[in-house]
C-alpha positions, 0 to 999 in steps of 0.5 A: 481492534485496540485502536478502535476501542481506545478511540471510543473510550477517549472520544471527547479527549481526541476531539478536543485535541483536533479542535485546538490543532485545527483552529489555533491562532485563528479564533483566539484559542491557544494551539496544542503544544507539540508532543515531547521528543525527549522523555525523562524516566519516571516510576511511581512507588508501586512500579518496577520498570526495566532499564537497559541491559547488555548491548545487542549483537552485531547483525550477521550475514549482511548481503547487498544485492544490486538492482536497477537504481537500488540495493536490496539488503538482508542480514540475520539477527533477532533485535527488535529494530535495526538502524541502516546508514548510507550516504543518502540517509538513515532509517530504522526498520523492524525486519532484518532487511530493507531496500535503498532506492533512488541510487545511481547505477554503477556508483559504490554505496557504503552501508552500515547496519546496527542492531537496536534494542528496545531502549535505543542501545546500538550494536557495533556496525556491520558493513557492506559495499555494493553498486546498483546495476542496470537491469539487463533482462531482455523484454519485448516491451518494458518500462522501468519508470526512472524518468523524473516525470512519470508516468508516460501517458502515451504508455499508461492510464491510472484508473480509479473510481473516484479522485482518490489516487495518483500515479507519480514519480517517486520523491526522496528515497523513492526517486527513479521509480513509479509511486501509486498512492491511494486513499481509496480503501479496499477498491483497487487502483489500476495502472493500465498498459496501453500497449497490448499484451500479444501472446506468442506461440511459445511462452509469454510473460507479464513481469511486474517488479514492485514492493506491493502489497504492503501489510494488509494490502493486495496486488492484482495482476490481470490479463483481460481479453478486452478493453477493460480499465478497472479490476472488479468482481467478478473477474471477466470471462477468460481473464487470468488474474494473480492476486497477492495479499499480505495478512497483518503478520506479513505472510504472503498468499497467492491466488490464481484465477481461473482454477489455480492451485498454490504449489508452495508456501511463500516466505513473508515479504520484507516490507519495502523490498521489491519482488519480481512477480510474473504470469507465464502463459504456456501451451500446458497452462498458466503459472505465477512466479515469485523471483523466478520460483513457481508459486501457483499453477493452473491448467487454464490455457487462454484461447485469446491472442491479445489482452489488456495488462492491468496492475492494481493495488488495494488495501484490505482494511481501508488503509492508505497505500503507497506502492513503488513499481520498478518495472513492468515488462512483456516477454511476448510478441512485438506490439506497438504503443498506440498513439494518443491525444489529449484526454477529455473530461467525461460527465455522466448523467449530469449537466452538459458542459458549458462548452465542448471544443473539438480536438483536432487530428483525432481519427478514432475514439472509444469510451470505456465504462464500468457499471453496476446494476441494482436489480435484475434487468436487461443489459444496457445496449446503447447510450448517448454521447454528446447527444448521439445514440451509440451502441454499447457492448460488453468489453469482454464477451460473456460478462454477466449483467447482474445486480451488484456485479461490475460490468465493463462495457465499451462504445465507439465514439462518434465524431461529435464526441472528439471534444475536450468535454464528453457528456454521457447519458445512460437513458434508462429508468433502471438504477445503475451505478457508474463506477468508472469512465475513461476515453481513448482518443487516437490521433494522426498527430500523437501528443506525448504526455507526462504527468508530473506531480507529487504522491498523494500519500507521503513517505514520512515514517510513522510510529507503530501502535503500542499494544498493552496487555495485562498479565498475572504475577507469573507473566501469563495472560488470564482468560478474557474478562477474568479478574486479577488477584489484588497483588502484583500484576504485570503490564506488557507493552509491545510496539512492533511494525511491518512498515518499510521504515518507522519513526524513531521512538522516544519512549512512552508514558503509562497512565493508570486510571488517568494518573501518570505512573511511569515514563520509559525513555528509549533513546540510550544511544539514539531512538529505538523503533520497536520492542517489548517491555514488562512493568511490574505493578503492585495492585494491593492498594488499588480498589476492587473492580474496573481499572484502565491503563493508557500507554502513549508512545512519542517519537523523536520527530516532533511532526510525528503524531503520538500513538496510544493504546488502551487496556482495561482490567478487573481486580478481585475484591 
């Protein structure tokens, strides 16, 4: 909320910076100067600004747990940030734990971890050495996504409602894993397995190892008894869905549909560290496990034998997503990946493609479509595909057709639609929103496909927002909107982040009513990343009434944009 408030107050300033940055050098206007990466201390006469004190304690209890191409690191300590160094690089984190990805299995990795205080002072290092190890768990079907051109389109499809997401190989430290990156906001982006999930008479499991959800995000794991590609609301009948969400404090919440009950509190996940989530189907019900521990149960026992496995990620607050997936595995009956051909382009109720070339060796085709009706009406039971009328049926029997609810459906394609362009017409007078389409073509000569590319959302660390708050002379907050006495007041600045890796903090500037009154550097031994600072302000000479504090944080990386926080306050007459 503080970022939104500042954006409104400083709209003209922000807009002006954007204009200069976007047009500099192209129309004679000067470019905006780069932000500073090194700050000099400054304090006006009415301020008392804190400075570095004793160095932080060495992190204790360092543990390195090996995984496939990665190491999970954990330790104990109460520093605001930590610096992690290894042969592959260095990063700053704000929680006592992190994960190093993209490593070579069976090759020792030396790691040093230093506590970092709010002024950038470092402790002596805590050290650990460990070797990543291949995952030896037996699955009837598994993909560990460690090729250089993931995903394998013979195995996977990425379903999204607009062109706002990608599934690609990881880059940099995220190498040897699948990255789903999205700017789709709160709508789920779904990785669909083309290999059916086939239950056994005993226990069957879907396993997904991922660092999703991030802060303010959501992870959806679905087993749907039908050819569904997207994860919407309501959940299709007889579908098992596990929803894992993370609130803004990092707490994890698990919900199990249908009829699920949480059985234990879930510790907050360490940002960027992979967790093994499993849905287990047994003769006595359904359960969700986190790293082998049961966290939710349901008495629901599916009557279906086969399902589609869907893995989705979404943001809770419209943010961008970058989620790593290390493993998707089945412990089920044996099932084969269906053969696949080229993926055609689909047009819905638009102008027909100028040309539609036949695709050879196709033996069958299926159109999957998701729709939202705008009002009460009979369900749509047929559509035209390349001019041919074909029946349309619900992807899952019993799915309701009702206003505002997503309705997944499926149609078998005629031979005339085995082309590189598929035109779909709904042929109805009702207002129906089509939210997703995809086509599955089965060929007698399978075409292996890969999808190289770069993630839509990069992994560059960012600064956390500075959060300023005004306190009274004793360091206590006042009631919302109350005025302060015209004596000494305290400005508290907090910078904290739940990201897996954060940018180095060079320090911050403070302005009072637009006037520069303080600069606090935070690079005593190197950049800090987080902390809490209290600045004492003598307000005796200030006029009664409204005032405003602006705090602007700068990074040691010139390519990282500064972040600004804003707080108004009142002084009594």
